[in-house]
C-alpha positions as CSV (number, residue, x, y, z in Angstrom):
1,M,68.3,132.3,219.0
2,W,68.5,134.0,222.4
3,A,68.7,130.6,224.1
4,I,71.6,129.5,221.9
5,F,73.5,132.7,222.8
6,H,72.9,132.2,226.5
7,H,73.3,128.5,226.6
8,S,69.9,128.0,228.1
9,F,68.5,124.5,227.3
10,W,65.0,125.1,228.7
11,T,64.6,128.4,226.9
12,F,65.8,126.6,223.8
13,C,63.0,124.0,224.3
14,V,60.4,126.7,224.7
15,G,61.8,128.4,221.6
16,T,61.3,125.4,219.5
17,T,57.7,126.4,219.1
18,V,58.9,127.0,215.6
19,G,57.7,123.4,215.4
20,A,54.2,124.6,216.0
21,F,54.6,127.1,213.1
22,Q,55.8,124.2,210.9
23,A,52.8,122.1,212.0
24,F,50.5,124.8,210.9
25,A,52.4,125.1,207.7
26,Q,51.5,121.5,206.9
27,Y,47.9,122.8,206.4
28,Y,48.9,125.1,203.6
29,R,48.0,122.4,201.1
30,L,44.6,122.1,202.6
31,A,44.1,125.9,202.6
32,A,45.2,126.0,199.0
33,A,42.7,123.3,198.0
34,D,39.9,125.1,199.9
35,A,40.6,128.5,198.4
36,I,40.2,127.4,194.8
37,G,37.6,125.8,192.5
38,V,37.5,122.0,191.9
39,E,39.3,122.2,188.6
40,G,42.4,123.9,190.2
41,K,42.7,121.8,193.4
42,G,45.3,119.4,192.0
43,R,47.5,122.2,190.8
44,A,47.2,124.2,194.0
45,I,48.1,121.2,196.2
46,S,51.0,120.2,193.8
47,T,52.4,123.7,194.0
48,V,52.4,123.7,197.8
49,L,54.0,120.3,197.9
50,A,56.6,121.3,195.3
51,G,57.5,124.2,197.6
52,G,58.1,121.6,200.4
53,V,60.4,119.6,198.1
54,V,62.4,122.8,197.3
55,A,62.6,123.6,201.0
56,A,63.9,120.1,201.7
57,V,66.7,120.5,199.2
58,C,67.5,124.1,200.0
59,G,67.1,123.9,203.8
60,P,70.4,122.1,204.6
61,L,72.3,124.3,202.2
62,L,70.8,127.4,203.8
63,A,71.6,126.1,207.3
64,A,75.2,125.4,206.4
65,W,75.5,128.8,204.7
66,S,74.0,130.8,207.7
67,K,75.4,128.8,210.6
68,D,78.3,131.3,211.2
69,W,76.4,134.5,210.6
70,L,76.3,135.3,214.3
71,A,79.8,133.9,215.2
72,P,81.1,132.8,217.6
73,V,77.8,131.1,218.4
74,T,77.4,128.3,215.8
75,F,73.9,127.9,214.3
76,A,72.5,131.1,215.8
77,G,72.5,132.5,212.3
78,S,70.5,129.5,211.1
79,Y,67.8,130.2,213.7
80,A,67.8,133.8,212.7
81,L,67.3,132.8,209.0
82,V,64.4,130.4,210.0
83,T,62.8,133.4,211.9
84,C,63.1,135.6,208.8
85,F,61.6,132.9,206.6
86,G,58.7,132.4,209.1
87,L,58.0,136.2,209.1
88,L,58.2,136.3,205.3
89,S,55.7,133.5,205.0
90,I,53.3,135.3,207.4
91,A,53.7,138.5,205.4
92,L,53.1,136.7,202.1
93,L,50.0,134.9,203.5
94,A,48.6,138.2,204.8
95,L,49.2,140.0,201.5
96,L,48.4,137.4,199.0
97,Y,45.8,135.0,200.5
98,R,42.2,135.8,199.4
99,N,39.2,134.0,200.6
100,E,37.0,133.7,197.5
101,A,33.4,132.9,197.4
102,P,32.5,129.3,196.6
103,V,32.6,128.5,192.9
104,V,29.2,128.2,191.3
105,G,28.3,124.6,190.6
106,Q,30.8,123.3,193.1
107,T,29.3,120.3,194.8
108,T,28.8,120.4,198.5
109,T,27.3,117.9,200.8
110,S,24.4,118.5,203.1
111,E,25.4,115.6,205.4
112,P,26.6,116.6,208.9
113,A,30.3,116.2,209.7
114,R,31.2,112.9,211.4
115,P,32.1,113.2,215.1
116,L,35.8,113.1,215.9
117,D,35.4,110.0,218.2
118,E,33.9,108.1,215.3
119,I,36.9,109.0,213.0
120,V,39.4,108.1,215.7
121,R,37.9,104.6,216.2
122,Q,38.6,103.6,212.6
123,P,41.6,101.4,211.9
124,I,42.6,103.6,209.0
125,F,43.0,106.5,211.4
126,A,45.4,104.5,213.6
127,A,47.4,103.4,210.6
128,A,47.6,107.0,209.3
129,L,48.6,108.3,212.8
130,A,51.3,105.7,213.2
131,N,52.6,106.4,209.8
132,N,52.9,110.1,210.3
133,A,54.3,109.8,213.9
134,L,57.0,107.4,212.7
135,G,57.8,109.5,209.6
136,Y,58.1,112.7,211.6
137,A,60.2,111.0,214.3
138,V,62.6,109.7,211.7
139,M,62.7,113.1,210.1
140,I,63.5,114.8,213.4
141,F,66.3,112.4,214.2
142,V,67.8,112.7,210.7
143,M,67.4,116.4,210.3
144,T,68.1,117.6,213.9
145,A,69.8,115.2,216.2
146,T,72.1,113.6,213.7
147,P,73.7,116.8,212.4
148,I,74.2,118.1,215.9
149,A,75.8,114.8,217.0
150,A,78.0,114.8,213.9
151,V,79.3,118.3,214.6
152,A,79.8,117.4,218.3
153,C,82.0,114.5,217.0
154,G,84.2,116.9,215.1
155,H,82.7,116.6,211.6
156,K,82.0,119.8,209.6
157,I,78.5,120.8,208.8
158,G,79.3,120.5,205.1
159,D,80.5,116.9,205.4
160,G,76.9,115.7,205.3
């Protein structure tokens, strides 16, 4: 938000570490699955993924709604709102997450974990990596660069 106010591109690039926060947020579904018994894993993962769908629908609406909060600097309010949501999610995790003991009867394996280099050499890993990289690149272009370019061309944020 500071970078937007001061028109500092490099500080803005450093400030986009919000992306790192989002990358860690992708692991919520895994944490949800690890923190519950076998019978509740599906529901836990579904709940986390449903939250992502709600965020995908509400995110653009919230960005449009908050873009002029800190006028005359367009979108500074949107960054402030993202910061508030990030702090709220950290607070909720700190207050509500509980690391429960393993459920009795839950199956565990005694086999050692596979080395990372063995996993990386598998063709399925390359396919999964390419799929995710392409998907995230498209998402970044559609959700970040395209709206900024549209506004720069004179369209209103609500036109999208």
